[in-house]
N, C-alpha and C positions, 0 to 999 in steps of 0.2 A: 504494500500500500504506500509505503514511503517512497518507493521508486516512482510510483505514479505521480505523487505530488511534486517530486523533484523534477520529473520530466515536464510537468505542466509549468513549473516555475522557469525552467530553462527555455521552454517555448515562448512564454510571455516576455522574458528578457530579450530573447533574440528578435521577436516581433517588434518589441519596443526599440531596439537598436536599429532595426531596419526602417522604422517609420519615424524616427526622431527628427529627421530633417524635412518631413512633409509639412505643408502649410496647415494641415488639420492636426491639432495637438493630441496625438494618440501615443507617441513614443514614451514620454515621461510617465503617464499613468500606467501604461503596460509594464514598464520597468519597476515602478513602485509596487504594483500588484505582485510581480514576481518576487520582489524582496520580501513582501509580507508573507507570501507562501513559504519561502525558505525559513524565515524567522519563526513562523508558526509551526514548522515541522522539525526544527533542529534546535536543541538546547545550546549547543556550542555557538551557533550563529546568533542566538539571542544574547548570550553572554558577551560575544564579540561586539555586537551592536551597542550593548549597554556600556561597555568600557569606552567605545568610541564616543558615545553621547556624553559620558562623564568628562572626557578630555577635550571635547570640542563643543563649546557652548553654542556656536552657530548651527552646527548639525543638530544639537538637541532642540534648539528653538524651531528649526525647520520641521523636524519630526513631530514635535508637539503641535505645531500648526496643522500638520496632516492629521494627527490624532483627533483634533477638535472638529475637523471637517469630514472625516470618513465615517462610513456606516459603523454601527456598534460592534459588529463582528470583527472588522478589521482594526478598529480602535482598541479593542481589548487585547489583541495580539501585540500591537505597538506599545501599549501601556505597560506590558510586562517587561519591556526593555528600558523603562525609565531608570536613570541612575538612582541608586539607593542613597538616602541621606545618611551622613556619618553621625 
C-alpha cells in the first residue's frame, strides 16, 4: 500500500514539474500535493520537514500559510510537522 502512495506522490511531483512553466498555475499545487502525500506516509520525511521548518522561519511561515488555506485532511498532515516548542 505504501508503494502505491509513493508512486502517486512521484507522479504528482513529476506532473507538477512538467507543468510548472505553463500559464495555468497547476505545477506548484501538484508538487505541494505530492509533498503532502510523502509526509503523510513517511515518519522520516515528517521529521525531516519538521527540522527544516525549525531552522528556516521563512519555510515555516510558508507552510503555515498553506496549512491555514488547505482542506482539513491535508492541514492535519502538515500540522504534524510543526516545530515543537522547547
